[in-house]
BAFI-3210 file (N, C-alpha, C; in Angstrom, 3 decimals, decimal comma, padded with zeros to 6 digits):
// residues 306
n [1|2|3|4|5|6|7|8|9|10|11|12|13|14|15|16|17|18|19|20|21|22|23|24|25|26|27|28|29|30|31|32|33|34|35|36|37|38|39|40|41|42|43|44|45|46|47|48|49|50|51|52|53|54|55|56|57|58|59|60|61|62|63|64|65|66|67|68|69|70|71|72|73|74|75|76|77|78|79|80|81|82|83|84|85|86|87|88|89|90|91|92|93|94|95|96|97|98|99|100|101|102|103|104|105|106|107|108|109|110|111|112|113|114|115|116|117|118|119|120|121|122|123|124|125|126|127|128|129|130|131|132|133|134|135|136|137|138|139|140|141|142|143|144|145|146|147|148|149|150|151|152|153|154|155|156|157|158|159|160|161|162|163|164|165|166|167|168|169|170|171|172|173|174|175|176|177|178|179|180|181|182|183|184|185|186|187|188|189|190|191|192|193|194|195|196|197|198|199|200|201|202|203|204|205|206|207|208|209|210|211|212|213|214|215|216|217|218|219|220|221|222|223|224|225|226|227|228|229|230|231|232|233|234|235|236|237|238|239|240|241|242|243|244|245|246|247|248|249|250|251|252|253|254|255|256|257|258|259|260|261|262|263|264|265|266|267|268|269|270|271|272|273|274|275|276|277|278|279|280|281|282|283|284|285|286|287|288|289|290|291|292|293|294|295|296|297|298|299|300|301|302|303|304|305|306]
n.u [034,789|037,248|039,062|039,284|039,451|040,963|039,801|037,420|038,028|039,327|037,069|035,257|037,115|037,557|035,048|034,778|036,555|035,045|032,798|033,670|034,079|032,162|032,611|034,624|033,419|031,336|032,620|033,907|031,532|031,208|032,623|032,994|031,307|028,854|029,490|032,076|033,588|033,544|034,913|037,184|037,997|038,171|039,776|041,949|042,665|042,588|045,233|047,052|046,539|047,159|050,054|050,916|050,430|051,003|050,503|049,171|046,767|045,522|042,083|039,929|037,492|034,158|032,192|033,573|034,598|032,415|031,564|033,967|032,975|030,432|030,653|032,358|030,378|028,196|029,482|030,784|030,059|027,063|026,087|027,412|026,337|023,319|023,322|024,371|023,085|020,766|020,255|019,917|017,807|015,687|015,580|018,508|018,592|016,596|018,286|019,903|018,761|017,280|019,480|020,625|019,458|021,086|022,574|020,645|019,390|021,398|021,611|019,091|019,455|022,022|020,818|018,844|019,835|022,461|022,439|023,890|023,517|021,124|018,812|018,066|016,330|017,473|019,183|017,540|016,349|018,703|019,206|016,871|016,976|019,256|018,727|016,486|017,813|019,715|017,658|017,012|019,688|019,766|017,912|017,959|016,356|014,670|011,595|010,419|009,505|009,889|008,390|009,911|009,348|011,031|013,775|013,754|013,576|016,026|017,998|016,921|017,971|020,398|021,270|020,325|022,340|025,082|024,441|024,361|026,819|028,740|028,091|028,682|031,726|032,390|032,097|033,841|036,962|039,049|041,675|043,407|045,257|044,574|044,719|044,859|042,024|040,516|041,504|041,027|038,082|037,712|038,489|036,607|034,477|035,179|035,287|032,695|031,497|032,388|030,082|028,085|029,956|030,763|028,227|027,261|029,180|032,486|034,756|037,937|040,099|042,863|044,091|042,213|042,637|044,904|044,601|045,424|043,852|041,483|042,972|043,747|041,431|040,500|042,676|042,547|040,292|040,719|043,174|042,995|040,090|039,368|041,146|042,817|040,941|038,993|040,344|041,275|038,363|037,485|038,928|038,107|035,400|035,722|036,930|035,034|032,648|029,859|027,690|028,234|030,291|029,036|027,338|028,653|028,243|025,809|026,751|027,774|026,053|026,202|028,885|029,394|027,441|028,950|031,324|030,526|029,594|031,913|033,525|032,333|030,465|028,077|024,585|023,851|021,206|019,413|017,995|019,854|022,151|020,906|019,928|022,677|023,510|021,610|022,230|024,875|024,288|022,550|023,860|025,813|024,184|023,288|025,751|027,155|027,475|025,142|023,639|023,037|023,995|026,954|028,382|031,725|034,705|037,834|040,396|042,853|045,418|047,532|049,149|048,713|048,252|047,138]
n.v [079,274|080,434|079,059|076,541|076,550|075,682|072,881|073,410|073,779|071,492|069,841|071,080|070,487|067,833|066,945|067,755|066,565|063,845|064,203|064,062|061,389|059,985|059,716|058,015|055,636|055,285|054,446|052,409|050,830|049,629|047,249|045,854|045,026|046,882|045,536|044,458|046,490|048,339|046,538|046,068|048,777|049,130|047,398|047,831|050,610|049,918|048,348|050,594|052,375|050,321|050,056|052,844|053,145|050,670|049,685|047,983|047,917|046,601|045,342|047,738|047,992|046,203|048,072|050,277|048,823|048,265|050,519|050,976|049,053|049,344|051,703|050,980|049,514|050,810|053,165|052,043|049,257|049,335|051,585|052,090|050,076|050,302|052,861|052,613|050,083|051,455|053,326|051,259|050,549|053,249|056,576|058,161|060,937|060,840|059,410|061,216|063,216|062,317|061,530|063,290|064,174|063,560|065,407|066,717|064,530|064,154|065,879|065,512|063,173|063,595|065,593|064,086|061,825|061,614|064,002|066,733|068,338|072,148|073,043|076,112|078,343|079,895|077,805|075,827|076,838|077,660|074,929|073,908|075,593|074,820|072,154|072,869|073,869|071,514|069,927|071,288|071,429|068,729|067,770|069,550|071,366|069,445|068,754|066,151|063,889|060,616|058,214|055,153|052,846|050,892|051,230|054,018|053,918|052,636|054,576|056,533|055,006|054,875|057,499|057,192|055,685|057,130|059,209|058,145|056,824|059,059|060,113|057,750|058,057|060,430|059,943|057,955|057,824|059,988|060,138|058,257|057,360|058,934|057,597|055,063|054,909|055,018|052,971|050,648|050,799|050,401|047,914|046,540|046,878|045,791|043,390|042,772|043,244|040,510|038,475|039,809|039,791|036,989|036,114|037,415|036,528|037,325|038,018|037,381|038,373|038,664|039,859|041,956|043,772|044,315|046,375|049,287|051,712|050,447|049,960|052,463|054,045|052,819|052,724|055,545|055,712|053,901|054,998|058,173|058,554|057,226|056,225|058,140|060,446|059,789|059,653|062,279|063,244|062,301|063,284|065,737|065,711|065,155|067,923|069,765|069,029|066,416|067,260|070,075|068,942|067,550|068,986|070,356|068,275|069,229|070,520|068,383|067,743|069,915|070,376|068,175|068,619|070,874|069,246|067,409|069,099|070,027|067,905|065,961|067,483|067,799|069,343|072,455|073,675|076,614|076,583|074,876|076,343|078,363|076,650|076,292|078,435|078,428|076,670|077,529|079,626|078,523|076,980|078,809|080,092|078,474|077,937|080,116|080,836|081,395|079,033|075,613|075,270|073,565|071,507|071,466|069,982|070,754|068,761|066,484|064,587|061,603|060,901|062,867|063,361|064,701]
n.w [024,410|023,082|024,820|023,815|020,983|019,192|018,988|017,649|015,056|014,485|014,488|012,756|010,024|010,017|009,585|007,015|005,500|005,979|004,502|002,085|001,747|000,272|-001,951|-002,370|-001,836|-003,247|-005,558|-004,789|-004,274|-006,789|-006,863|-004,633|-001,401|000,887|003,265|002,857|002,256|004,788|006,654|005,418|005,554|008,359|009,216|007,926|009,215|011,843|011,907|011,498|013,819|015,690|015,463|015,605|018,434|020,136|022,905|025,708|027,923|031,107|031,760|033,594|035,053|034,379|033,711|032,434|030,442|029,202|028,271|026,042|024,614|023,827|022,506|020,508|019,027|018,373|017,242|014,980|013,727|013,756|013,090|010,355|008,931|009,587|008,071|005,402|004,376|004,527|002,563|000,346|000,465|000,298|-000,356|-001,483|-000,881|001,585|003,571|004,040|005,106|007,268|008,547|009,548|011,607|013,864|015,436|016,676|018,502|019,968|021,376|022,809|024,060|025,872|027,646|028,758|029,462|030,272|031,583|031,044|029,210|028,730|027,886|025,565|023,973|021,822|021,134|020,460|018,041|016,748|015,798|014,631|012,209|011,250|010,643|008,640|006,887|006,028|004,760|002,699|001,128|000,609|-000,660|-002,896|-004,516|-005,572|-004,675|-003,249|-001,404|-000,750|000,769|002,218|004,805|005,992|005,089|005,792|008,602|009,321|008,565|010,558|012,392|012,207|012,830|015,569|016,505|015,943|017,403|020,103|020,244|020,344|023,012|024,756|024,348|025,055|027,947|028,467|030,352|030,581|030,933|029,267|026,927|023,561|021,144|022,138|022,574|020,249|018,958|020,612|020,342|017,871|017,715|018,781|017,218|014,955|015,851|016,134|013,881|012,295|012,441|010,537|008,399|007,879|007,434|005,114|003,068|003,037|000,700|000,055|-002,029|-003,612|-005,882|-006,670|-004,335|-005,294|-006,852|-007,664|-007,919|-006,713|-004,211|-003,395|-002,563|-000,611|001,396|001,881|003,193|005,452|006,491|006,903|006,583|008,533|010,965|011,565|011,376|013,523|015,741|015,855|016,186|018,749|020,345|019,865|021,051|023,874|024,287|023,745|023,942|023,249|021,921|020,934|018,980|017,565|016,068|013,752|011,920|010,504|008,330|006,502|004,544|002,912|002,296|001,043|-001,158|-002,504|-003,001|-004,804|-006,912|-008,020|-008,585|-009,413|-010,828|-010,501|-010,412|-008,724|-007,103|-006,635|-004,208|-002,706|-002,144|-000,074|001,395|002,402|003,574|005,557|007,286|007,938|009,576|011,265|012,983|014,038|015,265|017,380|018,593|019,224|022,104|022,838|022,898|023,566|026,516|027,372|029,729|030,088|030,875|032,461|030,847|031,673|030,752|031,035|029,066|026,997|023,136|021,180]
ca.u [035,172|038,712|040,272|039,098|039,108|041,461|039,038|036,273|038,940|039,403|035,549|035,142|038,007|037,006|033,665|034,949|037,125|034,211|031,928|034,424|034,154|030,894|033,125|035,330|032,701|031,008|033,764|034,276|030,672|031,394|033,469|033,016|029,903|028,965|030,195|033,663|034,325|033,532|035,649|038,642|038,254|038,209|040,947|043,479|042,481|043,172|046,580|047,823|046,016|048,465|051,645|051,095|050,341|050,776|050,361|047,486|046,075|044,449|040,723|039,707|036,020|033,222|031,693|034,343|034,746|031,182|031,997|034,404|032,338|029,022|031,315|032,447|029,079|027,215|029,737|030,987|028,985|025,094|025,919|027,799|025,524|022,152|023,430|024,423|021,623|019,289|020,762|019,383|015,977|015,120|016,582|019,782|017,935|015,773|018,625|020,709|017,594|016,911|020,783|021,043|019,014|022,061|022,822|019,316|019,402|022,611|021,439|018,177|019,851|022,768|019,930|018,184|020,466|023,842|022,288|024,972|022,682|020,478|017,834|017,755|015,293|018,424|019,794|016,588|016,209|019,463|018,941|015,572|017,422|020,244|017,990|015,814|019,080|019,883|016,539|016,895|020,774|019,726|016,756|018,500|015,522|013,390|010,693|010,141|009,951|009,249|008,824|010,077|009,051|012,392|014,935|013,581|013,801|017,102|018,377|016,822|018,903|021,730|021,343|020,400|023,400|025,982|024,601|025,003|028,615|029,290|028,109|029,708|032,865|032,720|031,897|035,097|037,629|040,061|043,126|043,644|045,887|043,575|044,746|044,478|040,697|039,671|042,134|039,969|036,677|037,744|038,536|035,326|033,478|035,402|034,409|031,092|031,267|032,397|029,173|028,041|030,871|030,441|026,846|027,401|030,193|033,435|035,521|039,169|040,424|044,320|044,304|041,384|042,867|045,998|044,544|046,022|042,518|040,775|043,596|044,131|040,348|040,683|043,859|042,313|038,485|041,032|043,996|042,727|038,943|038,909|042,137|043,420|039,443|038,306|041,045|040,560|037,039|037,017|039,651|037,367|034,092|036,411|037,198|033,790|031,315|029,353|026,581|028,969|030,792|027,745|026,627|029,121|027,368|025,156|027,452|028,294|025,850|026,757|030,093|029,157|026,879|030,105|032,272|029,495|029,562|032,908|034,479|031,527|029,674|026,292|024,168|023,598|020,200|019,520|017,513|020,677|022,724|019,822|020,088|023,707|023,510|020,622|022,970|025,993|023,246|022,039|025,160|026,323|023,130|023,730|026,844|027,805|027,231|024,117|023,086|023,359|025,347|027,711|029,519|033,202|035,499|039,101|040,812|044,358|045,788|048,675|049,824|047,918|048,060|046,999]
ca.v [078,853|080,616|078,180|075,442|077,002|074,469|071,776|073,412|073,799|069,928|068,947|070,770|069,910|066,320|066,723|068,203|065,065|062,630|064,755|063,671|059,695|059,289|059,643|056,921|054,791|055,187|054,004|051,104|049,489|048,748|046,189|045,573|045,153|047,579|045,059|044,393|048,074|048,073|045,620|046,290|050,108|049,309|046,482|048,983|051,499|049,088|048,218|051,764|052,623|049,323|050,387|054,322|052,731|049,183|049,072|047,246|048,620|045,950|046,130|048,209|047,667|045,958|048,905|050,983|048,031|048,512|052,317|050,572|047,823|050,175|052,827|049,675|048,410|051,796|054,286|051,195|048,423|049,579|053,484|051,949|049,205|050,937|053,612|051,502|049,318|052,173|053,801|050,069|050,266|054,513|057,485|058,867|062,248|060,376|058,906|062,523|064,262|061,519|061,259|064,699|064,473|063,127|066,792|067,051|063,729|063,948|067,176|065,205|062,042|064,281|065,910|063,473|060,810|062,094|065,575|067,752|069,931|072,589|073,719|076,932|079,089|080,066|076,426|075,060|077,758|077,112|073,584|073,846|076,177|073,601|071,051|073,123|073,829|070,219|069,532|072,136|071,021|067,412|067,723|070,293|071,814|068,285|068,683|065,120|062,814|059,174|057,177|053,837|052,375|049,866|052,124|055,196|053,252|052,212|055,677|056,756|054,121|055,242|058,810|057,047|054,710|057,879|059,965|057,032|056,428|060,321|060,121|056,952|058,556|061,609|059,133|057,197|058,347|060,872|059,705|057,068|057,865|059,269|056,588|053,936|054,755|054,735|051,706|049,640|050,793|049,719|046,084|045,920|047,403|044,571|041,571|042,683|042,822|039,250|037,820|040,097|039,431|035,672|035,740|038,471|035,837|038,036|037,533|038,026|038,353|039,655|040,660|043,019|044,328|044,978|047,132|050,654|052,322|050,162|049,834|054,133|054,410|051,917|053,325|056,704|055,649|053,522|055,535|059,309|058,832|056,548|056,332|059,803|061,525|059,030|060,139|063,884|063,693|061,656|064,478|067,305|065,572|065,357|069,069|070,629|068,150|065,737|068,155|070,898|068,372|066,563|070,053|070,357|067,064|069,803|070,874|067,612|067,522|071,183|070,067|066,868|069,062|071,107|068,314|066,951|069,920|070,539|066,881|064,989|068,576|067,812|070,887|073,005|074,563|078,066|076,031|074,434|077,362|078,629|075,882|075,974|079,491|078,510|075,640|078,503|080,528|077,627|076,866|080,124|080,688|077,323|077,806|081,415|081,433|081,593|077,822|074,497|075,386|072,149|071,700|070,981|070,602|070,858|067,881|066,468|063,077|061,043|061,208|063,342|062,939|065,864]
ca.w [023,357|022,802|025,229|023,295|019,509|017,970|018,847|017,081|014,151|014,232|014,234|010,980|009,138|010,188|009,006|005,703|005,224|006,284|003,376|000,874|001,664|-000,450|-003,475|-002,505|-001,235|-004,550|-006,621|-004,479|-004,452|-008,200|-007,033|-003,008|-000,959|001,680|004,623|002,292|002,495|006,155|007,018|004,980|006,242|009,948|009,296|007,990|010,396|013,508|012,352|011,857|015,031|016,815|015,112|016,361|019,972|020,783|024,236|026,058|029,213|032,033|032,389|035,008|035,377|033,455|033,528|031,941|029,407|028,697|027,520|024,579|023,826|023,304|021,361|018,792|018,438|017,863|016,157|013,915|013,499|013,690|012,434|009,038|008,666|009,126|006,844|003,991|003,989|004,286|000,987|-000,882|000,643|000,492|-001,500|-000,883|000,067|002,689|004,243|004,224|005,915|008,533|009,530|009,805|013,259|014,939|016,552|017,929|019,201|020,997|022,569|023,598|024,816|026,780|028,489|029,636|030,249|031,489|032,863|030,754|028,354|029,207|026,350|025,745|022,648|020,935|020,698|019,493|016,963|015,953|015,374|013,266|011,293|010,405|010,008|007,717|005,626|005,675|003,881|001,518|000,455|000,320|-001,667|-004,017|-005,095|-005,786|-003,595|-003,484|-000,380|-001,001|001,956|002,701|006,126|006,274|004,996|006,728|010,316|008,946|008,574|011,944|013,459|012,083|013,476|016,983|016,442|016,078|019,189|021,292|020,333|020,717|024,511|025,275|024,033|026,071|029,594|028,730|031,134|029,743|031,089|028,394|025,251|022,330|020,050|022,353|022,862|019,048|018,236|021,192|019,856|016,394|018,050|019,025|015,851|013,910|016,594|016,007|012,317|011,741|012,128|009,200|007,285|007,582|006,675|003,726|002,312|002,697|-000,394|-000,052|-003,502|-003,382|-007,094|-006,352|-003,651|-005,330|-007,665|-007,307|-007,724|-005,159|-002,897|-002,908|-001,902|000,950|002,251|002,253|004,035|006,442|007,260|006,993|007,409|010,032|012,016|011,832|012,015|014,574|016,995|016,585|016,626|020,052|020,964|020,133|022,115|024,965|024,731|023,203|024,319|021,918|021,364|020,166|018,177|016,488|015,568|012,734|011,130|009,965|007,391|005,464|003,313|002,109|001,497|-000,066|-002,456|-003,151|-004,064|-006,000|-007,729|-008,208|-008,856|-010,309|-012,253|-010,508|-010,276|-007,518|-007,138|-005,605|-003,208|-002,016|-001,777|000,674|002,594|003,295|004,733|006,469|008,079|008,477|010,438|012,438|013,798|014,735|016,893|018,877|019,369|019,575|023,340|023,032|022,933|024,108|027,624|027,711|030,625|029,375|031,916|031,808|030,451|031,991|030,493|031,409|027,795|025,644|021,540|020,073]
c.u [036,792|039,307|040,552|038,951|039,760|040,716|037,919|037,035|039,036|038,194|035,336|036,020|037,812|035,674|034,069|035,615|035,893|032,937|032,630|034,245|033,203|031,730|033,872|034,861|031,916|031,549|033,976|033,238|030,410|032,037|033,374|031,508|029,936|029,749|031,757|034,211|034,507|034,663|036,746|039,070|038,899|039,657|042,265|043,581|043,336|044,676|047,560|047,735|047,390|049,749|051,844|051,101|049,913|050,726|049,108|047,353|045,190|042,964|040,734|038,442|035,311|032,457|032,168|034,374|033,819|030,999|032,624|033,961|031,076|029,779|031,732|031,634|028,284|027,986|030,519|030,031|027,668|025,488|026,337|026,778|024,177|022,176|023,408|023,634|020,327|019,363|019,796|018,011|015,195|016,009|017,416|019,060|017,273|016,847|019,631|020,254|017,559|018,591|021,175|020,287|019,861|022,266|021,636|019,020|020,328|022,097|020,413|018,807|020,855|022,120|019,246|018,845|021,761|023,514|023,137|024,349|021,677|020,074|017,829|017,057|016,063|019,041|018,545|016,173|017,336|019,479|017,838|016,188|018,585|019,753|017,351|016,440|019,410|019,199|016,907|018,205|020,516|018,378|017,301|017,440|014,433|012,646|009,906|010,317|009,035|009,590|008,783|010,330|010,772|013,677|014,909|013,745|015,375|018,363|018,569|017,797|020,129|022,299|021,100|021,942|024,967|025,900|024,695|026,382|029,018|028,971|028,564|031,327|033,147|032,442|033,215|036,317|039,231|041,436|044,081|044,456|044,467|043,340|044,511|042,976|040,078|040,427|041,291|038,440|036,526|037,973|037,204|034,571|033,881|035,075|033,130|030,525|031,322|031,209|028,404|028,850|030,882|029,303|026,796|028,518|031,377|034,086|036,900|039,999|041,620|044,574|043,441|041,875|044,003|045,866|044,598|044,849|041,882|041,691|043,695|042,888|040,080|041,550|043,133|041,036|039,746|042,009|043,537|041,210|038,376|039,740|042,157|041,576|039,029|038,837|040,918|039,324|036,742|037,763|038,600|036,266|034,672|036,614|035,844|032,288|030,793|028,187|027,421|029,590|030,239|027,148|027,242|028,640|026,669|025,447|027,889|027,572|026,050|027,812|030,023|028,750|028,159|031,068|031,824|029,623|030,942|033,873|033,391|030,576|028,418|026,208|023,962|022,431|020,204|018,872|018,639|021,498|022,083|020,049|021,094|023,854|022,544|021,293|024,332|025,228|022,963|022,530|025,693|025,296|023,374|024,324|027,779|027,484|026,046|022,607|022,624|024,541|025,998|028,505|030,624|033,954|037,336|039,631|042,330|044,336|047,107|049,548|049,269|049,071|048,322|046,836]
c.v [079,212|079,731|076,971|075,433|075,497|073,135|071,922|073,373|072,196|069,215|069,283|070,461|068,138|065,698|067,046|066,840|063,796|063,038|064,315|062,037|059,052|059,207|057,997|055,589|054,425|054,323|052,700|050,011|049,003|047,487|045,576|045,645|046,081|046,859|044,860|045,548|048,568|047,522|045,939|047,602|049,989|048,437|047,300|049,978|050,985|048,807|049,423|052,395|051,625|049,838|051,933|054,382|051,600|048,561|048,775|047,592|047,200|046,928|046,743|047,732|047,064|047,246|050,096|050,275|048,403|049,818|051,638|050,101|048,726|051,079|052,341|049,644|049,519|053,041|053,498|050,428|048,849|050,888|052,949|051,036|049,843|052,110|053,106|051,079|050,092|052,757|052,395|050,051|051,794|055,002|057,723|060,290|062,356|060,005|060,634|063,679|063,693|061,540|062,316|065,096|063,946|064,083|066,763|065,794|063,411|064,805|066,367|064,291|062,612|065,225|065,098|061,983|060,934|063,505|066,782|068,738|070,690|073,290|075,466|077,532|079,105|078,888|075,668|075,531|077,308|075,874|073,232|074,641|075,544|072,602|071,201|073,256|072,574|069,735|069,958|071,520|069,870|067,059|068,618|071,063|070,715|068,342|067,716|064,077|061,562|058,093|055,814|053,362|051,928|050,967|053,649|054,809|053,065|053,564|056,357|055,857|054,151|056,493|058,317|056,723|055,939|058,627|059,329|056,984|057,892|060,106|059,076|057,311|059,725|060,979|058,377|057,750|059,128|060,832|058,809|058,002|057,720|058,183|055,600|053,698|054,399|053,244|050,720|049,958|050,361|048,358|045,970|046,031|046,059|043,364|041,813|042,757|041,644|038,363|038,372|039,616|037,762|035,496|036,271|037,298|036,665|037,361|038,234|037,490|039,345|040,712|041,994|043,552|045,094|045,770|048,621|051,542|052,165|050,332|051,471|054,709|053,711|052,440|054,700|056,649|054,922|054,511|056,958|059,591|058,104|056,261|057,497|060,554|060,754|059,590|061,521|064,082|062,845|062,755|065,355|067,017|065,702|067,055|069,967|070,004|067,414|066,736|069,248|070,317|068,154|068,018|070,600|069,431|067,853|069,990|069,706|067,464|068,624|071,085|069,316|067,453|069,719|070,048|067,508|067,886|069,931|069,226|065,963|066,017|067,833|069,271|070,837|073,989|075,613|077,743|075,408|075,011|078,187|077,956|075,885|077,542|079,503|077,447|076,369|079,425|079,816|077,392|077,744|080,444|079,366|077,292|078,822|081,960|082,080|080,373|076,581|075,223|074,078|072,483|070,837|071,275|070,161|069,488|067,666|064,917|062,958|061,261|061,509|063,250|064,081|066,826]
c.w [022,767|023,561|024,165|021,596|018,743|017,756|017,684|015,342|013,667|013,958|013,289|010,003|009,376|009,384|007,474|005,175|004,980|004,959|002,209|000,782|000,633|-001,821|-003,654|-002,616|-002,471|-005,473|-006,081|-004,524|-005,922|-007,879|-005,260|-002,707|-000,145|003,322|004,317|002,573|003,867|006,922|006,756|005,705|007,599|009,935|009,347|008,877|011,735|013,317|011,968|013,243|016,235|016,777|016,011|017,925|020,200|022,207|024,451|027,686|030,145|031,929|033,603|035,631|034,311|032,938|032,339|030,258|028,418|027,758|025,667|023,887|022,948|022,057|020,214|018,335|017,590|016,557|015,272|013,359|012,906|012,920|010,664|008,326|007,986|007,924|005,603|003,816|003,916|002,979|-000,073|-000,505|000,711|-000,423|-000,491|-000,167|001,458|003,810|004,746|005,377|007,086|009,370|010,393|011,076|014,397|015,999|017,642|019,116|020,263|021,771|023,382|024,625|025,988|027,935|029,651|030,265|030,767|031,875|032,254|029,545|029,290|027,745|026,269|023,985|021,477|020,131|020,027|018,037|015,771|015,021|014,024|012,129|010,600|009,859|008,737|006,329|005,263|004,498|002,513|000,654|-000,240|-000,853|-003,067|-005,027|-006,096|-004,701|-003,835|-002,468|-000,482|-000,104|001,874|003,834|006,747|006,210|005,585|008,287|010,202|009,228|009,906|012,925|013,330|012,880|014,935|017,197|017,066|017,473|020,403|021,467|021,002|022,113|025,043|025,524|025,021|027,430|029,420|029,477|030,073|029,972|030,522|027,269|024,305|021,461|020,470|022,573|021,436|018,835|019,178|020,963|018,576|016,625|018,057|018,063|014,957|014,512|016,058|014,581|011,591|011,815|010,845|008,196|006,776|006,797|005,290|002,528|002,005|001,492|-000,224|-001,430|-003,605|-004,511|-007,041|-005,573|-003,767|-006,661|-007,622|-007,121|-006,341|-003,997|-002,225|-001,915|-000,679|001,670|002,418|003,430|005,348|007,190|007,772|007,359|008,382|010,800|012,415|012,387|013,272|015,880|017,260|016,578|017,555|020,542|021,108|020,766|023,603|025,408|024,621|023,573|022,982|021,183|020,403|018,653|016,880|015,310|014,001|011,558|009,957|008,518|006,443|004,414|001,979|001,475|000,874|-001,453|-002,896|-003,774|-005,192|-007,177|-008,726|-008,925|-009,928|-011,176|-011,678|-010,442|-008,853|-007,517|-006,021|-004,313|-001,944|-001,223|-000,414|001,626|003,151|004,196|005,811|008,043|008,893|009,998|011,541|013,562|014,624|015,711|017,920|019,394|019,639|021,134|023,669|022,792|023,574|025,339|028,338|028,901|030,647|030,353|031,357|032,080|030,613|031,474|030,735|030,227|026,752|024,570|021,069|020,613]
res [m|k|k|n|w|i|y|y|v|i|a|f|l|v|v|v|i|w|s|t|t|f|i|s|t|k|l|l|l|n|t|l|t|p|v|e|i|m|f|n|r|y|m|i|a|y|v|l|l|w|l|m|h|p|k|f|y|k|m|k|s|l|k|e|e|a|l|f|i|g|a|g|i|f|g|g|t|l|y|f|l|t|e|n|y|a|l|q|y|t|l|a|s|n|v|g|i|l|v|a|v|a|p|i|l|t|a|i|f|s|h|f|l|i|r|e|e|k|f|s|k|q|a|i|m|g|s|i|l|s|f|l|g|v|t|l|v|v|l|n|g|r|f|v|v|q|m|n|p|l|g|d|f|l|a|i|g|a|a|i|s|w|s|i|y|s|i|l|i|k|k|i|p|h|t|y|n|g|i|y|v|t|r|k|t|f|f|y|s|i|l|t|m|l|p|g|v|i|v|t|g|y|r|w|d|a|t|l|l|q|s|p|g|i|m|a|h|l|l|f|l|g|i|l|a|s|s|i|c|f|v|l|w|n|r|a|i|w|h|i|g|p|v|t|a|n|n|f|i|y|f|m|p|f|i|t|m|i|c|s|g|l|l|l|k|e|s|i|s|f|y|a|i|l|g|g|i|l|i|i|g|g|v|y|i|a|e|h|r|v|g|f|k|e|s|v|k|t|i|t|t|d|k|g|v|l]
***
């Protein structure tokens, strides 16, 4: 951990930023559809990434290209579509709880699919504590869980999509430039979004996009939350592994709750605070050299960026 401590910090900071994106998304939903927000966000991010690293590389093999395509589909299109539409069919609390199983699913998939994880009692205990903490934070003292099969399955689909994305990013050769990897996965995300954009009737309203408020939120989502954060997150996965990086996702509901209290003046219950303590304790147990023993190899890149 000492050697890669900077990537632990990076993963946490990225999660902090992602935890605040709900404010921009919530405000944008007053004028734009979920698909329009997602498409505009990714287009802005892709343009910035291309300006930062415009170089193209020849395809080395179909297997390697499939990793980029898969990462673009699961980490972009499927994840955001399933999560956004889940919110339309079930309670936000259900979505928050079910998406929070992503770290657990990542550990399971890593163990059985790529054989890079070993389970331990401490790691399982830490994951259970963190998940219980997430549940308390999301419910915030309102112990009412209303099941909706379609919405709940979509939320689980979002968690599965993110878990698969994390594993695919780990498998992409680390010799590539980090910005290029993110740019290429975003390209395939945009490509696979197009059918949804066409079906839902994407509106190109220049006057709407020229609104300072709308554009500010889109730029925040596209530049910081997407292009920069995904580059940083992918590098963190390369160095500390998908399981360790995704364990920081447990903090998202807690950080979101704090932001809601500070910015939107939403109430924070004792149970939510207790949930935050459980999350911190669970992640500490799982990651403080007593949890998942992840085989993280020393990474060398020809053009390291971060």
